[in-house]
ZAFI-807313 format. One record per residue: x, y, z of N, C-alpha, C, O in turn. Coordinates in steps of 0.05 Angstrom, whole numbers, plus 5000, padded with zeros to 4 digits. Last residue first. Example, Ala and Ser with C-alpha at 12.3 -4.5 7.8 and 13.67 -1.06 7.14 Angstrom:
BEGIN
525749555142527349795143525850015157526850235161 526448865156524649105156526449345156528549345169 
# end
This chain:
BEGIN
145126485112145826405139148726445144149726395166 143126545062143026785079144026725107143726885125 143526065036144926295024144826535042146426725037 142025535042143425665064144725935056146726015067 141925404972141625315000143225465020145625535015 140525994931141425724936141125654966140325814982 138026464918140526404905141526124910143126014895 133626614945133226414924135726354909135726214889 135526645015134826754989134526534968135226304973 133426645084134926535062134026675036131926795036 133126665156132826785129134426635108136426515115 131326605211132126395194131626475165129926365151 129726945252132027025235133026805217135326815209 128226535310127626735289130126785272132226685278 126026065348128326095330127526285307126326195288 124425955409123326125387125626205370127126395376 123725365445125525545431124025695409122525585394 121424955475120725235481122425445466122525675474 126824515466124224555477123724855483125524985495 130624635405130324545433127524605442126024735428 132124445338130424595357130524465385130524225387 136324535285135924375309134424545330135324765337 136624505217135624665239135124475263133724285260 139324505154139524385181138724575203140024785206 138424765106138824475106138924355133138624105135 134025205080135825175103136024875108134024745114 133725345010132525355037134625335058136825445055 133724944954133725224964132425214991130225104994 136024524905135624544934135924844943138024964940 132524664844135024604858134424644888132624784895 127424754829129024584812131724514824133024324816 122124704879124424844867126124654851126324414857 117624504904117924464875120124624863120124684839 118224934959116724724945117124734915116924944903 124225044992122225164974120824934958122224764946 125124795059125824805031123524955016121324975026 128124665120126224835107127024865077129224935071 128724135166129724255142127424425130125124335130 130323935234128524005213130024135189132324225192 130023565293131723655271130023695247128523525239 127223765357127823585335129623705315130623925319 121823935401124623925395125223715374123823505372 115624085365117123955387120123975381120824025358 112124665344114024455339115124345365115624485384 108625105335107624855347109524625342108524405337 110025405270109625415299108725135308108224955293 113725725223112625455230112425445260114525455274 113326285180113726175207112525895208110525835195 115826825140114526565143114926475172116626575186 115927415098116327275123114827005123112926965108 115027735055116927525052117327355076118927165076 110928085061113628185067115727975066117928015075 106527775049107227985030110028105036111228215018 108827105069107027335070108027555050110027515037 109526445044110726695053108826925050107326945031 105925905068106426085045107526345056106526455076 107425225089106425495094107125665069108625575052 107124555114107424745092106325015101104525035118 110524005144108824235146109224415122111424425111 111623385168111523535143109523755146107123705150 115122945209113623195207113923305180116123335169 115122335242115822475217114022715214111522685216 116622265311114622305291115822435266117222635268 119622205356119922005336117922035313117521845298 119622615391117722405397117822185376116221995376 123022975369124122805390122122595400122822425416 121622965298121723085325122622885345122922645339 124423035236123622835256123822975283125923075290 122323385176124223305196123023095214120822985209 120623965136120623675141122623615163124523775169 116924485111118724405133118424105136116223995139 116424855053115924595065117924545087120324565083 113125415023115425295037114525045051112325015059 111225784969110525554985113025434997114825354982 110726484966112326244960111526024979111326065003 108626984973106926784960108426534953107526374936 114527404962111827354974110427124959111027074935 120827544974119327354957116727284971116627134991 123828204973122827964986121227794966120327894946 129428594969127128494954126228224965127828034965 133928814992131428795008128928714992126728774999 138828794971137028994959134228984972132429134964 141028374999142128645004140428864992140429095000 139027904984137828025007138828315012137628465027 140527684938142227634961141027744987142027675009 133927584918136727574910138427524934137927344950 129127514946129427434918132327394911133027194898 128427215012129127434994129527334966130227094961 124427045066125626955041126027195022124127345018 125327035137124527185113125927065088128226985090 122826665194124926815179123626955155121226985154 122226175247121226385229123526525215125826515224 119825655286121925745268120725955250118525925240 118425455354117625565328120125645313122225695324 115824995405117825165393116825265366114725185356 111724915465112424865437114425075426114625295436 111224715522112724945513113624895484116024845479 108424245529107524485543108924735535107924955540 111523945494108623935491107424185505105624315494 116923955506115924125485112924135482111924315469 118723285523119223575525118023725501118123625478 113122835531115722895519116123195521114223355521 109722815595109722835566112622885556114422955572 110122825648109122575637109122585606108522375594 111623335661113623125664112722865652114422695646 107023645658108923645635110923425637112023335616 102823735692103323465683105423435662105723225649 105124195743103324115721104123835713105823715725 105424295814106624185789104524135768102324035774 105324835855103624645841104924545815105424705797 108425225877109224945883107424745869107924505871 103625715892106425645885107125365894106425285916 097025625870098825615893101625555884102025355870 093525595829095125835829097125835853098626025856 090425175841092325135820094225365818096425345806 086625355877089125245888091225185866093525155873 083725795830083825685857086525595866088525735863 086625795766084225785782084725665810086125465812 092226225751090725975750088425975770088326145788 093226865717094026635733092126395730090726375711 088127385713090627255707091227025725090026995746 083127595718085227735731087927615726090027725735 080226965714079727255714081827405730082327335754 085326505692083226585710082626875707084327025698 086626345623087426435649085026505666082926565655 088125875574086026025587086926095615087725925630 091025505541091625785541089425965552088926185542 090824965541088725105525089125405526087625545512 095324855572095124735546093024875528093424895504 094225145620096625195604096225095575096825235556 089424915637089525205632091925275614091825445597 091024385643089024455623089024745617088624825594 094724455686095624355660093624425638094424515616 091524625728093624795719094524715690094924885673 088424155734087224415727089224605716088724735695 092323775748090723745723089524015715089624085691 094024005797095923965775094523925748095324045728 089623975829090524245820092524225798092724405781 089423455844087623545823088323825813087623895790 096623355851093923345861092023425838093023465816 103323075856101023185841098523175858098223015877 110223075859107823075874105623215858106023435848 113922645814113322905825110722885841109122705836 115022175788115022165818114722445830115122485854 112621815735113222085744112922105775110722045785 114621295699113621355726114521635734116921685740 112521055637114321245651113021325678110721405679 110520635605109820655634111820825649112820755670 112220765553113320525567112920545597114720485613 112021495552111521225543112921015560114621075577 111422045550114121935550114121635544116021535532 106222215503107122145530109922035528110821945507 104522295452106522485462107222435491108722595503 100621935443102921905426105222085436107522045429 098121775509098321955487100721885469102721775479 095621755572096021585549096021765524094021905519 096821805640096621945615097321755592099421625593 093821675702095221555679094721725654092421795648 093721635768093521845747095221745724097621725726 091121345828092321325801091821575785089821715787 092921615893090921525873092221515846094221645840 095821435957095921555930093621455913092521245918 097821506022095521436005095821585979095921825978 101921716049101821426048099521326031099321086025 101222256052102722156029102921856029104121746010 094322266077097122326079098522216054097222106036 088922156083089622386066092622436065093522636052 084921546083087121716093087821926073087421896049 080721266062081721176088084121336098085221276119 082221415994080321286013081921216038084121106037 082921985952083921765967081821665987080021805994 079022135893079922195920081221945932080721715923 078122055836077122295850078422345877078922575884 082621955781081021845803080422075823082022255826 083321905710083422075734081621945756079421855750 086821835653085121675672085521805700087721805711 086922195596087722205623085822035640083422105641 089322185530087322075549088522095577090822025581 090422595475091322515501089022415517086922545518 092722625405090822655427091922555453094122445454 095722615358096922725382094822785404095122985419 092122345323093122615317094022755342093222985348 090221905348092721875333093822145324096222165319 085422115369087622035387090222025371092322125381 082622225322083122435341085422365360087122535365 082021725298083721925285084522145305086722245304 082021185346080821405331082921585318085221595326 084020805379083720725351082820955334082720935309 083521025430086221015417086120935388087921005373 078220935441079121215436081821205421082221365403 078420385447076520505428077420785421077520865398 082020305489082720225462080920345440081820395418 078420535531081020655523082020565496082720735479 073820215535073620495526076320615517076420765497 075619705553074119735528074120025517074420065493 078419765599079619595579078119605552079219525531 074920065629077220195619078520025596079420135576 071119655642070319895627072720035614072720095590 074319305672073119215647072319455630072719455605 075319635715077519555698076519455671077719515650 070119675737071519915727073819845708074119975688 069319135751067419275733068719515721068519565697 073519035787073418895762071519025741072219035718 071819375829074419425815074419285788075219405768 067019135844067019415834069619485819069519625799 069018645861067318655837067218935826067318975802 071918795906073318685883071618685858072718715836 067618935939069419145929071019045905071419185886 061218645925063818645937065618855924065118945902 056218515902056318695926059018675940059118685965 057517855878055918105879056418255904057118145925 064017605864061517595878060117865878061418075878 066817495801066917645825064117655838062117695824 070117015764067417105772067617235799068617115819 074817045712074317035741071617155747070817365737 075517135658075316855668074916825697074616605707 075217685652077717545647077717265659079817175669 069717695695071617865680074317715677075417625697 063117675715065417515706067217685688066217805668 059417825771060517935746063017775740064817745756 053117725806055917675801056817785774055217825756 048818285824049218025812052217975808053718165806 048618795839047118605856047318325846046118135857 055219095831052519015823051218835843052418735862 058719625866058519355855055619295847053719435856 061320285855059420095865059619825852060519805829 065920555833064520655857062920435870063020405895 068220415786069320295810068020405835069020345857 065220585743067420755751068820665777070320815789 060920265733063220245715065520425722067520425709 057020395768057820115766060220075749061519865751 055920925761057220845786057920545787059220465806 057921065692056021065714057320935739059620855737 063521475670062021225671059821245693060021415710 064722045637064021955664062421705662060121715654 069122425602067722175601067222075630069122025644 070023035570069822905596068122655593065922665582 074223345525072123145527072223015555074222895562 076123885487076223775514073823595517071523675514 074823945433077623955441078023835469080023705474 070023465409070823715420073723715427075023505426 069523085348069823115376070423405384071323565368 068722835300067223085306067323145335065323235347 070122365272072122565280070922835284071923045275 066421975266066222205248068322415253068422615239 068021625307067921525279067921765259069321755239 067421945352070021845345070121755315072021815301 061922025350063722255347066522175341067922315326 060121505358059421655333061321885329062221935306 062121405409063021245386062421385360064121385342 059321795440062221805437063221655413064821755398 054121675447054721865426057721875421058621955399 053721355491053421225465054321405443055121315421 053621715533056121585527056021445500058121415486 049822295516050022025526052621895518053721965497 052222965529051422755511051522485525053022435543 052423655532052123405547051023195529049023245515 052224105501054924015510054823755526056923645533 047124245492048624145469051324035477052523885461 045324475539044624195534046224075511046723835510 046125005547048424825552047824535546049624375547 041225255537043425295518045825115522047425065504 035324895541037624985557040025015538040724825525 031524625514032424875503034625005519035625215511 030124185544032024145522032924405509034924395495 029924395614028824405587030924325566033324395569 031424445666031324175655030424165626030123945615 034724855703033424865677033624595664035624525652 034024985774035024825751033424875726031024935727 035125585812033225385800034425245776035825365760 039025935830037025835849035225615838034025465854 042226115791043526045816041625925836042425815857 039825805731040226025748041625935774042125695778 043325415680041125465698041725725714043825845711 047425205651045325345637042925405654040725465644 052024975669049624815671047124955659045024835659 056125335663056325095647053924895652053924685640 055025755695056125815668056125575650056125605626 053625535743051425625726052425685697050925665678 056324935765056925215758054825305738054325175718 055724395771055424555795056124855791056525005810 056924095727054024135733053624325757051324405762 062223995725061224215708058324285714057424505708 063223535754063623795767062424025751061824235762 060222975761060723155738060823435750058823565754 058522675803061022595789061522755764063122665747 053622825821055922905837058622845823060622945831 049922565790050622835782053122925797054623095787 050321915771050722085794051622365785053822395775 046621375746047921635739047921805764045921845778 045820755740046420925763048021175755050421175757 042520125727043620385718043920565742042620535762 042419435712042519645732043719895720045619885705 042718995681040319155677040219385698038119515700 049318845653047218835674044819015666044919155646 053618875618051418695612049118675632047318515629 057819215620057818995640055418815637055218615651 057219535573059819455583059719225602061419045600 051919665562053519555541056319465549057719325534 046619475604049119635602050919505581051519265582 040119495584042419315587044919485584045319615563 033319595600036019715598038119505602037919345621 028719335609029019465583031719595579032219705557 028919175661029418975641029719085613030718955595 032319585707030219575687030819355666033019355655 033619905767034019655752031619635732029319655740 036920525784034820325785035620085770037920045761 037721245787038820975789036420775791034220855798 039921915779037921705775039221435776041421395767 040622625794041522345794039222155789036922215794 039923195753038723025774039722735771039722625750 041623465710042023595736040923425760041023515783 043723415651042923215671043423315700045423235712 040723805603043023805622042223625645040123675658 037723375552037723595571040323595587041923415584 034923175490037023165509037023415527036323635518 031223215450030123165477032323155498031823125522 033723255403032223495411030823455438029523635448 035822745395037622955406036023205415036923345433 031822215419032522405398034022645410033522725433 035021765467032921945459033722115435036122155431 037221105460038021385462035721555452034521505431 035020555496034620715471035321005476034221135493 034920245540037520285527037320455502039320495489 030720545591031220355569034020415558035320605565 028220615658030120685637030320465616030120225622 025020525702023720545676025620605653024620635631 025420535759026120295744024920285716024020085706 021021085765022520875779022820625761020920525750 021621535709020221415731021821185743023821105731 027121985694025421755689023821675714024521735736 029622475674028022465699026022235696023522275696 032122405626033722485649032222525675033322605695 025922455595028822425591030322555614029922785620 020622275642021722415619024722365617025922255635 015821765659017322005665018422135640017222105619 017021115631015321305646017021545654019521515656 020820885601018020795596016020965611013620955606 025721345575024521185596021721095587020521205569 031421415533028521425535027521245558028421015560 037221765555035921515546032921535550032021665569 040422165577039222205550038221945538038321905514 045321775614043622005609042521995581043421845564 048821345620046021305629044321565626042021555634 054921705623053521445619050821445633050521545655 056322295590055522175616053921915611052021915596 060822705563059522455557058922315584060722225598 061323355549061123185572059522935566057022955563 065623765511063323575511063623405536065723315544 067724375480067824175501065323995500063324085490 071724845443069524665445070024465468072224395474 073225505456074325245454072125035460070925055481 071926035463071025905439072225635434072425535412 072926255512075026285492074326155466075926145447 068426105540068826385535070926435513070826625498 069625555545067325645530067525935522066826015500 074125565578074325455551072025555534072425645511 071725785624073925925611074225825582074625985564 068025385636067025655630069225815616068625965597 071424975649069824955625068625215617068325275593 073825175698075425115673073725125649074325255629 070225705731071125435727072425395700072025555682 069326195783069926125755070825835753072125735772 063826105830066726145824067126085794065625945782 059525885867059726155855062726215851063926355867 056325285859058825415868059225675852059125685828 050524985885051725135864054225295875054125415896 047624695921050524635919051824785896054124715888 042825095960043624895940046724865939048125005954 040925136030041725246004042825025985043624815994 037524606005037024886010038824966034038324886056 039124115954039124215981038224515982038124645961 039024015898037523845917037123965944035123935957 041824225856039624385867037924225888035724305894 046023845846046524135846044324305860044924495874 045723305895045323415868045523725869045223845890 050623195947047923255938047923355909049923465900 054923045978054622915952051922975939050922825922 058923556011056923346010056623245982058023345963 061424076024062623816029060423596032060123486054 060724555972059724435997060824156000060924005980 066824585935064224685941063324575968065024505984 073824715935071624535941069024695945069024905956 077924905878076824945905074524745910073424635891 079124865825081324885844080424955873082025045889 075124785788075525065798077825085817078525315825 074724255769073824485752074924755761075524925745 076523945809077523885782076824115763078324175744 073224105850076024195850077224155822078924315813 068623835837068524125836071424235834071924425820 070623335849069823395821069523695817070123795795 071323405904073623345887073023395857074823475842 066123465924068023695925070523655908071823845900 064022925914063223165899065123395900065723515880 066022525950066822545922066422825910068222935898 066522846014066722605998067422665969069022835963 073023156025071422916019068522996024068023186038 078123426044076523476021075223216012076123075994 079723646105079023396092077123446069074823506073 084623986143082623996122082223716110084123566106 088823936177086324046188084124056168081824126175 093323766150091723566165089123666177087523516185 095423896090094124056111092323866127090023826120 097223606048099223706067098023886088099524026103 092823496017094023276033096023376054096423246074 089823805984090323906011091423686029091123696053 087523255946087923535949088123615978086823505995 091222645950088722785953089323085956091423165967 096722555902095522555929092722695928092022835910 101122165868098822335864097122325889096122105896 105921875855105622035879103522255874104022495876 106121635807106121455831105821605857105521485878 103121735746104121865770103921675794101821565799 105221505681103421505704104821645728107221665729 104621445610106121535633104221535657101721565653 104321055550103221145576105421255594107721175592 104920765503104521055501103421165528101821345527 105720235519107620355500107420655499109420795495 102619925551104020155564105820305544107220485553 100919485525098919685531100219945542098920155541 105519165523104719305499102619525505102619725491 110019245577107419145569106519295544106719545544 114619525589114819295572112219175563112119025544 112319735653114219765631114519505615114719285627 105919825672108019615672109819645648109119595626 101320105672103420195690105719995692107320005711 097719845642098420105633100720225649102020415641 096719395672098319365648099319635637101419655625 093419585712096219535719097919495694100319555695 088619625682089819865694092719815700094419995695 087919075670088419265649089719515660091719615649 087218805720089518745702090018955681092319005674 084418845772084919075754087319015736089319165736 084218415804081718495792082018725773080118805759 089318365826088618185804085918255791085418165769 093118935838090618805845089818625821089618725799 097619255832098018965834095418815841095618585850 094119795856096719705847097019405853096719315876 089319895883089219805855091919695845092019525827 087119665948088719835930088719725902088319485898 080419565972083019455963084519655946083219805930 077620016021077519855997080319755989082319856000 080619556063078119626050077919926046078020076066 085419506089084519286072081919336057081119176040 090919786115088419856103087619636084089019586064 095919616128093919586149091119646138089119576151 099219756087098319476088096119436108094619246106 097420396059098720236080097519946081095219916075 096820425987095920496014097420326034098620126026 095920625918097420485940096520585967095620815969 091420805892093520655877095020485897095420245893 084820755920087620845921089320675901088820445896 078420925896080420715902083220845901083821005884 074121265878074121145904076120915909075520735924 073321265806072321305833073621135855074120895851 074421665745074021415760073821475790074021705799 073721975684073622015713072821755727070721635721 077722125632075921905641076021915672078021855684 078622625585078822555614076822335620074422365614 081822755528079722585538080222525568082222395574 083423255480083923145507081422995516079123085513 086323315415084023305432084623165458086122965459 093323465413090723455401088423455421088623585442 098923895423097123685433094423705420093323915415 100924345393102224085392100223865400100023665386 099024845400098224715375099424435373099024295353 096525075461098624915449097724785423095724635423 093725715464093225425464095525285449096225365427 098326205492096026125476096025825472098025685476 100326145562100726215534098326125518096525985528 102226365626100226235609100626325580101326555575 109126305644106726465639104826295623105526115608 112825985694111725955667109226135664107426115681 117725725734116325965727115325945698116925895680 116625095762118025245741116425495734114025475729 116224965829114725025805116425195786117525395793 119524435863119324725856117824755830118124595812 115523895889117724005874117324305868115024405869 113223825957112723855929115223965915116724115927 113823826012113523565999113023585969112323385956 111324476017112424246031111723986015109523946007 112424845957110524765978111724515991113124365978 116725365931115925085936113925065958113625245975 117625765872118025715900116925435906116325285887 117826215821118525945828119125935858120826075868 112126595801114726585814115326295822113426145830 109026635738108926535765111726525777113626455762 107327215699108926975704108526895733107827055750 100827405672103227455688104627195694103426985695 098527495606098527355631101127395646103227425635 095628045574098027885578098027755605097427885625 088627935561090928105568093327925574093027685578 085627625504086427625532088627825537090227885519 084827655450082627735468083427755497082127885513 089427435429088927725425086727825443086728065451 088826915442090927055455090527355452091027515471 084726765408084226765437086326935451085627075470 087326815359085026985365084427005395083827215406 091126415365092026695361089726885367090227095380 087925965369089626045391090526335389090626475409 085725955318083925995341085626095365084826265380 090325855288088826105284087026165308086926395317 091525335308093425555312092025825309092526005325 087025055291087625065320089525305325089225445345 087325105236084925205250085525245280084725445292 092224865225091825145220089525265235089625485245 093224325231093624495254092724785250092524935269 092224095183091123975206091224155230089624135249 095324405148092424435147091124305171089024405180 100524235156099724485169096724515168095624645186 100323525169100623755152099724005166098223985186 103922975197101723165198102323405180104723475177 105322295210105722525193103422715196101122625197 108121885258105822035251106622265233108422425240 110021215272110721485262108221625252106421505241 
# end
């Protein structure tokens, strides 16, 4: 059970109100369908949901959830003995799955268009940001001529413009090398020592190697492998702090403050100093992309070097450590959400090939709820725009997320997370017939929402006697006057999802006196 006070939400609600005022009214989406996809519920973009807390995306690599039996490489993850933790999150009754939902029909983007193939990895990370593919290669942002910079609006730029904080935690960046410079180390020169923060840069260049001065805290190896292609934010000038033609490797890059070494995550969790949107990218040995040059032992089984099963075990080991760490934090317990995201299907683009998508949250439907709607990366993008209340320039959603038939992730959450409810009314001094209102009165809302959480909120009536409680899930609530000598207020309010319940007036004459 989780109790929360209005003070925990007031900053978020106020920010959402300010953001909403800065934006023009968003247009509604018409309900229609895409082949093999569920109908899209018509829904306008709204101001940031005050229900959901901080969001953590963990980006993983190159493995299908399920695939045809004829495909044997790479191995699928469902029921794979090298991925016990991931499978536990998708197993009803498993304690690890108590707060999880997952998608069993999450497909590669453009899966329903056989003439298009959105591969390799990099275009899918760009899609995560913008709903479209950049160049179909895996080059660093400025490595090629022409370069791989994408001239389009992206999610993080929208958040940044709206004043919503974000952070990109990248494994193996911002570490001191024995030669070269931070994020541009000499060959095999990386150490495990985090550089002073005034030396951190935007990591626009990939790096890999083996160094005895570096030990990975998750797999214990001396190999490192940061891949710029696995961070879509680096391919947009609005979020990489560079020009369209040249990288800015300087620590003075204004965007450098948003990129941090993965070691910083623990400090930010401990201090509850996290951003609202947090991207976590393991290196290529911990995201299931690559295997080590040495054997790896996980859960009592030793996996041979340079094998696919080793790469799966390495990634599962990483998830088994990072996810519980986040779940133990105040940010997560305050209705945060973790999304385990995979970049692309392997060996096929049809509906016979799916990738994992797992939501972990106190507000997930829980017990490994299996959402069978059709999803793609456009679903995540659409969901983040809805939850944070940011619309594309001109309105609507970014890129393919604006395509009719795109499902958001709301089915994996309890009702009301994407469409929060509110209660409002006016408090009068007497019967209300003389229109004398009671300003400056402290009101308390208590109750239990449909997620099973105990709720306690407080607010103060305005000069016109009005009050409101926003960001509520469906549930049963009571509104009372704080420290009143007798019960005064409204004794029973039942809220549905997305309900705006106004006119909940009462007077100081007694309980339910105006109803």
